[in-house]
C-alpha positions in Angstrom: 110.9 179.4 126.8 112.1 176.0 125.7 113.6 175.6 122.2 110.7 173.5 121.1 108.2 176.3 122.0 110.3 178.8 120.1 110.5 176.4 117.2 106.8 175.9 117.0 106.3 179.7 116.9 108.8 180.1 114.0 107.4 177.1 112.2 103.8 178.5 112.4 105.1 181.8 110.8 106.8 179.9 108.0 103.7 177.9 107.3 101.5 181.0 107.3 103.8 182.5 104.6 103.4 179.7 102.2 100.8 180.5 99.6 100.4 177.1 98.1 101.8 173.6 98.4 105.2 173.4 96.9 108.6 171.8 97.3 110.5 172.3 100.5 113.2 170.8 102.6 113.6 170.5 106.4 116.3 169.3 108.7 115.7 167.9 112.1 117.9 167.1 115.1 117.1 164.5 117.9 119.1 165.0 121.1 119.9 162.3 123.6 116.8 163.0 125.6 114.6 162.2 122.6 113.6 165.8 121.9 113.3 166.7 118.2 114.2 170.1 116.9 113.3 171.5 113.5 116.7 173.2 112.7 116.3 174.2 109.0 113.5 175.0 106.6 113.9 176.1 102.9 111.4 176.5 100.1 111.0 178.4 96.9 114.4 179.9 95.8 116.1 178.3 98.8 116.0 175.0 97.0 117.7 176.2 93.8 121.0 174.6 94.6 119.3 171.2 94.9 117.7 171.3 91.4 120.2 170.4 88.8 118.1 171.7 86.0 118.2 175.2 87.5 122.0 175.1 87.7 122.2 174.3 84.0 119.5 176.9 83.0 121.3 179.6 84.9 124.2 179.1 82.4 122.3 179.7 79.2 121.3 183.0 77.5 117.6 182.8 78.1 118.0 181.5 81.6 115.0 180.1 83.5 112.5 182.0 81.3 110.0 182.1 84.2 108.6 185.6 83.8 105.2 184.6 82.4 104.7 181.7 84.9 102.5 182.2 87.9 105.2 180.8 90.1 108.8 179.7 89.6 108.5 176.0 89.3 105.2 175.9 87.4 106.9 173.9 84.6 107.5 170.9 86.9 105.0 168.1 86.2 104.6 164.5 87.3 105.8 162.1 84.6 102.3 161.0 83.8 100.5 164.4 83.9 101.8 166.2 80.9 
């Protein structure tokens, strides 16, 4: 099985696991033959290191205070939708 076929299968599983639209990050690699490979996917807690606010909140006594939220980043809003 070619890498791209295995990749498509893994990607489909990841997409099926997502419950709702949310933030995520992917990395891709294009080889000399023009084939593109999806080499990395992270979402939910996998993105914590990229969110500076979480790094600061993890230092304070009350922390992220997300227990009553329906999902971890529910507090994030567009600047014009508060």
